[in-house]
C-alpha positions in Angstrom: 0.0 0.0 -0.2 1.4 3.4 -0.8 2.0 5.7 1.8 1.8 9.3 2.0 3.1 13.0 3.3 1.6 16.2 3.6 4.0 19.4 2.6 2.8 22.9 2.5 2.5 24.9 -0.1 2.0 29.0 -0.8 -0.3 30.0 -3.3 -0.6 33.6 -4.5 -4.5 35.1 -3.4 -5.2 35.8 -6.9 -8.8 33.8 -8.0 -8.8 33.3 -4.4 -9.8 36.8 -2.8 -11.4 36.4 0.7 -9.6 34.0 2.0 -6.3 36.1 1.7 -4.2 36.2 5.3 -2.0 39.1 6.5 0.6 38.2 4.4 -1.6 38.2 0.9 -1.2 34.1 0.8 -2.3 31.4 2.4 -0.9 28.1 3.4 -2.6 24.9 1.8 -1.7 21.7 2.9 -0.9 19.3 -0.1 -0.9 15.5 0.5 1.1 13.5 -1.7 0.4 10.1 -1.6 3.4 8.9 -3.5 5.6 9.4 -0.5 6.3 7.5 2.9 6.0 8.8 6.4 7.6 8.0 9.7 5.5 7.3 12.5 4.7 9.0 15.6 3.0 8.3 19.3 0.5 11.3 20.7 -0.3 11.3 24.2 -4.2 12.5 23.4 -4.1 14.6 27.1 -0.8 16.8 25.8 -3.4 18.5 23.3 -7.0 17.6 24.4 -8.9 17.4 27.2 -11.2 14.0 28.4 -14.0 14.0 29.3 -16.0 10.8 30.5 -19.6 10.6 30.6 -21.1 7.1 31.6 -24.4 7.0 29.9 -27.2 5.7 33.5 -28.3 1.9 32.9 -31.7 1.0 34.2 -34.7 -0.9 32.5 -36.0 2.1 30.6 -32.3 3.3 29.8 -30.9 0.2 28.1 -29.1 1.2 24.3 -26.4 -0.2 22.1 -25.2 3.5 22.3 -25.1 5.0 18.8 -24.3 8.5 19.9 -26.5 11.3 17.3 -25.8 14.3 18.5 -24.2 16.2 21.5 -24.5 20.2 22.5 -24.8 21.9 26.1 -27.9 19.9 27.7 -28.1 16.9 25.9 -27.0 13.4 24.5 -28.8 12.0 21.3 -28.2 8.1 21.1 -30.2 5.5 19.1 -29.6 1.9 18.8 -27.3 0.2 16.0 -29.8 -2.1 14.8 -32.3 0.8 14.0 -35.3 -0.3 15.9 -36.2 3.7 16.7 -35.8 4.3 19.9 -34.5 7.6 20.7 -32.9 8.2 24.0 -32.0 11.8 25.4 -29.5 11.7 28.3 -28.4 14.4 30.5 -25.0 16.0 28.9 -23.1 16.4 32.1 -24.4 13.4 34.0 -25.0 11.0 31.9 -28.4 10.4 33.3 -30.9 9.0 31.0 -33.8 12.0 30.7 -36.6 10.4 28.2 -37.2 8.4 25.7 -39.6 7.7 22.5 -40.1 5.7 19.3 -41.9 7.2 16.6 -40.8 4.6 13.7 -43.2 3.5 11.4 -45.1 4.4 8.1 -47.1 7.2 8.8 -46.8 10.6 8.0 -45.5 12.1 11.7 -43.1 8.7 11.7 -39.9 7.7 10.1 -39.0 4.6 8.4 -35.3 4.9 9.4 -32.7 6.9 11.0 -29.8 8.0 9.0 -28.7 11.1 11.3 -30.3 13.5 14.3 -29.2 17.1 14.8 -30.1 18.5 17.9 -31.0 22.4 18.0 -31.3 23.2 21.9 -32.1 26.8 21.4 -35.7 25.7 19.3 -35.9 22.2 21.9 -36.2 20.5 18.5 -34.7 17.1 17.3 -34.4 16.8 13.3 -34.4 13.0 12.3 -33.2 12.5 9.0 -34.4 9.1 7.2 -33.6 8.4 3.6 -35.5 6.2 2.8 -38.5 8.5 3.4 -36.8 11.2 1.8 -37.8 13.3 4.7 -36.4 15.4 7.4 -38.8 15.2 10.7 -39.0 17.7 13.5 -39.6 16.6 17.0 -39.9 18.5 20.1 -37.7 16.9 22.6 -40.6 14.9 24.3 -40.8 13.1 20.9 -44.0 15.2 19.9 -43.8 16.0 15.9 -44.1 19.8 14.6 -43.3 19.1 10.9 -41.7 17.4 8.5 -39.0 18.9 5.6 -39.0 17.4 2.5 -35.9 16.7 0.3 -35.2 18.8 -2.4 -36.2 17.0 -5.1 -34.1 14.0 -6.4 -31.8 15.0 -3.6 -30.1 12.3 -1.3 -29.3 13.8 1.6 -26.4 11.8 3.5 -24.4 13.9 6.2 -26.9 17.0 7.9 -25.7 19.4 10.2 -27.1 22.3 11.9 -25.9 25.4 10.5 -27.2 28.2 12.2 -30.9 28.9 14.3 -32.7 28.8 11.1 -30.6 26.3 9.1 -29.2 23.0 8.5 -26.2 22.1 6.0 -26.8 19.0 3.9 -24.8 16.7 1.2 -26.7 15.3 -1.7 -25.2 12.2 -2.2 -27.2 11.2 -5.1 -24.1 12.7 -6.9 -22.6 9.2 -6.7 -25.4 7.5 -8.8 -23.5 9.4 -12.0 -19.8 7.4 -11.4 -17.7 8.3 -14.5 -20.4 10.6 -15.7 -20.7 15.0 -16.2 -22.4 16.1 -13.0 -25.8 17.3 -13.8 -26.4 19.5 -10.5 -24.6 22.9 -9.8 -24.3 22.0 -6.5 -24.4 19.2 -4.1 -23.5 20.8 -0.7 -26.5 23.1 0.4 -28.2 25.3 3.3 -31.4 24.6 3.5 -33.9 25.8 5.7 -35.7 24.3 8.9 -38.6 25.7 8.6 -39.8 23.9 5.3 -37.1 22.5 4.0 -36.1 24.2 1.1 -32.7 25.9 -0.4 -31.2 29.1 1.2 -28.0 28.7 -0.6 -26.1 26.2 -2.6 -22.3 25.7 -2.0 -20.7 25.0 -6.0 -17.6 22.9 -4.8 -15.9 22.8 -8.6 -15.4 19.6 -10.1 -16.7 18.3 -13.6 -16.6 14.4 -13.9 -18.1 12.2 -10.9 -15.9 9.9 -9.0 -18.0 8.1 -6.3 -16.4 6.3 -3.1 -17.6 3.0 -4.2 -16.6 -0.7 -5.9 -19.6 -2.2 -8.5 -19.0 -6.2 -9.1 -22.0 -6.8 -11.1 -25.1 -5.9 -9.2 -23.6 -5.6 -5.6 -22.2 -2.2 -4.4 -20.2 -1.3 -1.6 -20.0 2.2 -0.3 -16.8 3.7 1.5 -17.2 6.0 4.6 -16.0 9.7 3.1 -17.6 12.6 5.3 -18.5 15.3 3.0 -18.9 18.2 5.9 -16.8 18.5 8.6 -17.0 21.3 11.7 -13.9 23.6 11.3 -13.9 26.3 13.6 -17.0 27.9 13.0 -16.7 27.4 9.5 -16.7 24.3 7.6 -14.7 22.1 5.7 -16.6 20.2 2.4 -14.9 17.4 0.6 -15.9 16.1 -2.5 -14.7 12.3 -3.7 -15.0 14.2 -7.3 -12.3 16.5 -6.9 -8.8 16.4 -4.7 -9.0 20.0 -3.0 -11.1 20.4 0.1 -12.4 23.3 0.8 -13.2 25.5 3.6 -16.5 27.2 3.2 -16.4 30.3 5.2 -19.9 31.0 6.4 -19.8 35.0 6.7 -18.3 35.6 3.6 -19.8 32.8 1.5 -16.8 32.2 0.0 -14.9 28.7 -0.6 -11.4 28.8 0.3 -9.0 26.3 -0.6 -7.7 24.1 2.3 -5.8 21.1 1.6 -4.6 19.6 -2.1 -4.7 15.4 -2.6 -2.5 14.6 -5.3 -4.1 12.4 -7.9 -3.9 8.3 -7.2 -4.7 5.3 -10.0 -4.7 1.8 -9.5 -6.0 2.1 -7.1 -7.6 5.9 -6.5 -7.0 6.7 -2.9 -9.6 8.8 -1.3 -9.1 10.8 1.7 -11.5 12.2 4.4 -10.9 14.3 7.9 -11.7 14.3 11.2 -11.2 16.9 14.1 -8.9 19.8 13.3 -7.2 21.4 16.3 -4.6 24.6 15.8 -1.9 22.2 15.8 -3.3 18.8 14.1 -5.0 18.0 11.1 -6.2 14.2 11.6 -7.0 12.5 8.4 -7.6 8.8 6.7 -6.9 7.5 3.3 -8.9 4.9 2.1 -8.0 2.7 -0.5 -10.8 2.2 -3.0 -10.6 -1.6 -3.3 -13.1 -4.2 -2.2 -13.1 -7.9 -2.2 -16.9 -9.0 -2.6 -15.7 -12.4 -2.0 -14.7 -11.9 1.9 -17.1 -8.4 2.3 -13.8 -6.9 3.4 -12.2 -4.0 2.1 -11.8 0.1 2.0 -8.2 -0.4 3.7 -7.7 2.9 5.7 -4.6 4.4 7.0 -4.8 7.5 9.9 -2.8 10.0 9.7 -1.9 13.9 11.0 -0.7 16.5 9.9 1.2 18.7 12.5 1.2 22.3 11.4 4.3 23.0 13.8 6.6 20.7 12.3 5.1 21.0 9.1 5.2 17.2 8.5 3.0 14.2 8.6 2.8 11.3 11.0 1.7 7.4 10.9 0.1 8.4 13.8 -0.7 6.4 16.8 -2.9 8.5 19.5 -2.5 6.9 22.7 -5.1 7.9 25.6 -3.0 8.6 28.7 -5.6 7.0 31.2 -4.6 3.7 29.9 -1.4 1.6 30.3 -1.4 -0.1 27.4 -2.8 1.4 23.6 -6.2 2.2 23.5 -7.9 3.4 19.9 -8.4 7.2 20.2 -11.0 7.7 16.8 -10.8 11.6 16.4 -11.9 10.7 12.2 -15.5 9.3 12.9 -17.0 11.7 15.3 -16.0 16.0 14.7 -18.2 17.9 16.3 -20.0 21.2 15.7 -18.9 22.3 18.7 -16.9 25.1 20.1 -15.8 23.3 23.2 -15.9 19.5 21.8 -13.7 18.8 18.7 -14.7 15.1 18.6 -15.8 12.1 20.4 -16.2 8.4 20.5 -17.9 5.6 22.6 -16.4 2.8 25.1 -18.2 -0.5 25.4 -18.7 -0.9 29.0 -17.5 -4.7 28.7 -13.9 -3.6 27.4 -13.7 -1.0 30.3 -14.3 -3.6 32.8 -11.8 -5.7 31.7 -9.2 -3.1 31.6 -9.9 -1.9 34.9 -9.8 -5.9 36.1 -6.4 -6.0 34.5 -5.1 -2.8 36.6 -4.6 -0.8 33.0 -6.5 2.3 34.1 -6.1 5.5 35.9 -7.4 8.6 37.0 -11.4 9.2 36.0 -11.1 6.2 33.7 -10.6 3.9 36.5 -13.3 5.6 38.8 -15.8 5.2 36.1 -14.9 1.9 34.7 -15.2 0.8 38.9 -19.2 1.5 39.2 -19.8 -0.7 35.9 -20.3 -4.1 34.9 -20.3 -5.9 31.7 -24.2 -4.7 30.7 -23.5 -1.2 31.3 -24.1 1.3 28.7 -21.5 2.7 26.8 -19.4 5.4 27.8 -19.2 8.6 26.1 -15.6 10.1 25.7 -15.5 13.7 24.7 -12.2 15.3 23.2 -12.0 19.0 24.0 -10.0 21.5 22.3 -6.9 22.7 24.7 -4.5 25.4 23.7 -0.8 23.4 22.0 2.3 25.6 23.1 
């Protein structure tokens, strides 16, 4: 498998007015997938604050722990088997607040939960249900308020809270046109929370569609490439049909190049981004390869760009509360939150086993001592911290 290296180049800001820094240039990270890179171990607590939230377990609140949304007051959770249950937990204590289920075929119900957006300001939940081609809006007690029909022909994948009145979405219907000219002027868009209408389209430049899937006969395997990543109050937009990742500057309605990946072939290598801190950019490369006989593929490499050292590393991130290496995931769940960069969940049985082996310390040890193998998962919040 090819390795990658990252260098920073300075682009004169000719056509990118509005992206200019004080020097008249902007730093753009270029990912060179033809190069090798060294390994580097990072200790999570050196650049992040970690908060552990054990989700309360009782007869009513038993969940598989698929966390959908986190804000200042609440954590929203569903089950991995998508049985329709939605749980609301207290953000500070992890105590169960309430639970409901509106799964069904009715006009006020969802057939499937692809994602949930929490708006604490409006006390609303936005349940994205792709099979229904709707986003259903409920209050925090599960009462139906309204539904937002998808824009005609759209199929929303990622949906985030954009501002008081809008959501930001990605239309994955583009993937169905692999190898063809794009059909729509934009696939990233901002829609109204009131009626689902398009408030603003965000055209990411490309011509030919390059979808993140592998097809063999009637079988299709799709790689997970997050198209929208929260970034310092703005948004990083990833489109697999282009090698450039853009920073969408919301207040100025401008696209600024943020990162460029050198082209790749045989196999094509995709890039996805996770948490971005003042010093580190956490990323993952994905080979566009899938073995349908073994039902496995899309091998990944987790990498980090170190802005201070101007270099990329094959990074191992270690949680300092664990005596042995415990996987830290800063890519899968980046957060749209000024305080929290990303989150991860840990299964209770794994924490209990680690505790019994005397391999924990600090807050992790305190929490594990109160768990059993049947407890609900523990949510880890990775919070921004200044780095010297």
